[in-house]
N, C-alpha and C positions, 0 to 999 in steps of 0.2 A: 755723549746717549744718557749719559746719571747724575751729569750735571745741572740737570735740568729736572730729578729727581731730589739734589741734596737737596738745589733750593725752595722746591717744593717741603718737603721737611722740614726746611726753618725757616717759612712761610708758619708751615699750620704748628710750628710752638717748638719740634721735640726741639731739643740740646743737641742735636749731635753737628760733632768738632770731627775741622779735619781731620787731624787724622785717622781717626777712627772714619769717617767713608774711603781715606785713601787703605787702613784695613779691611775695609768693603771692598775693592775692588781686587787689590792683589787675591782674597781669600776668590775672586770670578777669579780668577786667572786660574786660581791649580785647579779648575777644570772640577774642581769639586758636584758640582750642581751643574748638570746639562740637558740642556731641553726641559725641563720642571720648570713651567713657573709656580706651583706650593713648594719645589723645594728651592728656589730663587726666592719667596718670599720669607719665608725660616729665614736661611740664611740671612738676607740685606734688616733684618727685624730683630737680628741676632745682633747683629756686626754694628750695629746704629743706635738700640736701643737704647739702655742702659735702668728703665725704669719703668714699670709694670704699668704706670698711670699717664704714661704715654701711650700705647698699643695704642687707644681710636684713632686717634691724630697720625703717627704710625700708616692707619690701617687709609685713612683718608686720604693721604699722598702715593701714596701706598697705588689706587684705583686712582688714583690723577693721571697723574702719570704712565701708571701704564694698562689707561686701560683699554682692552680690548685685545694684549695681548694670548690670549688664548688659544684666542680663534687664529694664530698666525701657525 
């Protein structure tokens, strides 16, 4: 489910490494964020974006990847 998100980040120019992506998945497995779209967004942004100049690119990739998630 998250591989298309990783690909969208890379396509949008967010310099995210495989190690950072695996760390993000590990953080999800801890259960720190459950059923909370906003919390999920902030966890992903914190784990995957290392430079604030990439926030807009991240936001576009997130919106593209998880469009309609809040409605579920």
